[in-house]
N, C-alpha and C positions, 0 to 999 in steps of 0.2 A: 631377377634382382630380388634381393631380400629387403624387407622394410618392416617396421614395427608400427602398428596402429592400435589405438585404444578403442575398444568397443564395449558398450555397457554389457554387464553380465546377462540381463534378461534377453537382449538382442542376440548375443553370442549363443545362448542356449537354444533360442529359436532357430538360428542359422544352422547350428549343428544338427538339429532335428530334421530340418529341410534337406540338408546335405545327405544325411543318412537315408532318409526316405527316397531320395532321388538316386542314391548309390554313387554319389560323387564326393570328392574331398571338399573340405571347407575352402581351400584355396580356389578350386574350380568355381564354387558358388560365388565367392567374392569377385573373382575375375569376370564372371558373367554379369554380375550386378554393375560393376564398374564399366564394362563394355557397353551396357545399355545406356547408362547415364552419359557417357562420353559420346555415344552414337546419337542420342537425342539432341545433343547440343550442336551436332553437325548438320542436322536436317534443317532446311530453310523453313521458317514458319510461314504457313500459307495464310493468305488473307482473302476472305471471301466477302465481296461487296454485297450487301443485302439488297434485295429487289425493292426499289423505292419508286413506285409509279403512282400516278394520280389520274383521275378521270379528267378528260379534257379533249379538245379537238386540235391539239398541236399548237404551233406558234400563232400568235396574233398576226393578223394580216400585215401589219407594218413591218414585221420581222421575218416573214416567210422567205424572202429572197435576200435577206441581209447577210453580211459577213459575220463571222464569229466576233470580230473586233467590235462591230456595231452592237451586237447583242450583249457582249460583255460590258461595254461602256454604259449601256442602258441599265443593266443589272446592278452596277455599282455606282450609278449616278447618285450623288448626294451622300455617299458613304465613305468618302475619302479615298476611294480606290482608283 
């Protein structure tokens, strides 16, 4: 498919130099760049949870055998949760 795009003169000059240096056409160079950008948008962004630990001896005695619901209620007690 043919299309027309406007590229700044300095960027076009640099692109032509890169294409010549790599021995490819300007079209190939533009297609490579577009493929990279489009490909990056398809990749799922990974999220890495940071390690957040603290020194302690585990749960307080009153919560050692408690259900998650009991622990959650205690954590949000008085906070409108």
